[in-house]
PLY file of the C-alpha trace (Angstrom):
ply
format ascii 1.0
element vertex 110
property float x
property float y
property float z
element edge 109
property int vertex1
property int vertex2
end_header
20.05 43.69 -60.48
23.06 44.04 -58.47
21.92 43.57 -54.43
23.69 42.99 -51.12
22.77 40.20 -48.85
21.65 41.61 -45.24
24.04 40.30 -42.07
26.79 40.12 -44.82
29.45 41.87 -46.70
28.21 39.97 -49.76
26.76 41.65 -52.93
26.96 41.42 -56.65
24.94 41.11 -59.74
21.63 38.32 -59.83
18.56 38.05 -61.69
15.03 38.14 -60.14
13.65 35.37 -60.35
10.33 36.20 -58.05
9.03 39.68 -56.74
6.63 39.13 -53.86
3.70 37.62 -53.15
5.18 34.38 -54.59
6.32 31.26 -54.30
9.86 29.82 -55.92
11.57 26.34 -56.04
14.32 24.45 -57.61
14.39 20.82 -58.35
16.51 18.33 -58.43
16.94 19.12 -62.44
17.38 22.53 -61.91
14.37 23.62 -63.48
13.02 26.88 -61.72
9.61 27.30 -60.71
7.63 30.59 -59.78
4.19 30.22 -58.27
4.00 26.54 -59.30
5.36 27.13 -62.65
8.52 26.18 -64.63
10.94 28.31 -66.11
10.86 27.04 -69.82
14.63 25.47 -70.33
16.36 24.22 -73.63
19.59 22.35 -73.84
21.94 23.64 -76.49
25.40 23.98 -78.28
26.28 22.35 -74.29
24.15 25.23 -72.84
21.23 25.26 -70.65
19.22 28.24 -71.17
16.19 29.65 -69.45
13.78 31.81 -71.05
13.02 34.95 -69.31
10.75 36.87 -71.41
11.75 36.75 -74.87
15.42 35.90 -74.56
17.06 32.68 -73.65
19.27 33.59 -70.81
22.46 31.16 -71.02
23.13 29.71 -67.12
25.43 27.18 -65.73
23.29 24.42 -64.02
24.12 22.94 -60.75
24.07 23.98 -56.72
21.80 23.03 -54.26
18.32 22.22 -54.84
15.55 24.86 -52.89
12.60 23.63 -51.19
9.29 25.57 -51.85
10.09 29.58 -50.59
7.78 32.22 -50.22
8.73 35.31 -51.15
6.33 37.94 -49.07
5.50 41.31 -50.72
8.18 43.83 -50.99
10.76 40.72 -51.22
12.76 39.36 -53.97
14.34 36.21 -54.99
17.57 36.35 -56.86
19.69 33.37 -58.50
23.23 33.57 -59.91
23.34 32.17 -63.53
26.48 30.90 -62.58
24.48 27.98 -60.08
26.93 26.27 -58.82
28.73 28.63 -56.45
25.83 31.69 -56.98
25.86 32.32 -53.12
22.30 33.28 -53.94
18.76 33.43 -52.86
19.04 29.44 -52.50
21.91 30.46 -49.46
20.69 33.65 -47.85
16.70 33.62 -48.40
14.92 36.63 -49.71
16.02 39.75 -49.93
13.55 43.17 -49.04
13.61 45.65 -51.80
15.77 48.21 -50.07
18.97 45.88 -50.51
18.77 46.41 -54.33
21.75 48.53 -55.38
21.04 49.04 -58.69
20.01 47.55 -62.04
22.29 45.53 -64.75
21.61 47.16 -68.48
23.24 44.50 -70.62
22.84 40.90 -71.03
26.82 39.36 -71.51
26.45 35.47 -73.02
28.44 33.48 -70.79
0 1
1 2
2 3
3 4
4 5
5 6
6 7
7 8
8 9
9 10
10 11
11 12
12 13
13 14
14 15
15 16
16 17
17 18
18 19
19 20
20 21
21 22
22 23
23 24
24 25
25 26
26 27
27 28
28 29
29 30
30 31
31 32
32 33
33 34
34 35
35 36
36 37
37 38
38 39
39 40
40 41
41 42
42 43
43 44
44 45
45 46
46 47
47 48
48 49
49 50
50 51
51 52
52 53
53 54
54 55
55 56
56 57
57 58
58 59
59 60
60 61
61 62
62 63
63 64
64 65
65 66
66 67
67 68
68 69
69 70
70 71
71 72
72 73
73 74
74 75
75 76
76 77
77 78
78 79
79 80
80 81
81 82
82 83
83 84
84 85
85 86
86 87
87 88
88 89
89 90
90 91
91 92
92 93
93 94
94 95
95 96
96 97
97 98
98 99
99 100
100 101
101 102
102 103
103 104
104 105
105 106
106 107
107 108
108 109
């Protein structure tokens, strides 16, 4: 999805990790937990993949961890697939669904 961060001039493409009401956490090993359940991960061919729906999506792990965060109703928690430099929800917090500028219709491998 394409979104803007309130109070900044930053916008970009991000993965929707949680739609409120929900909780999100990223542990020290980079595993994303939504409502207490870890998102499955595999490492292969030198890349890390997260399982979202029926697809394995490549991500670049790293960046800050995320303490347990509550996502209120009508809000989203977003993450970049390039986690070390993402400037995502770990930095800016949750966004209201009114900050969504558009959706992306393809998945591009790293």
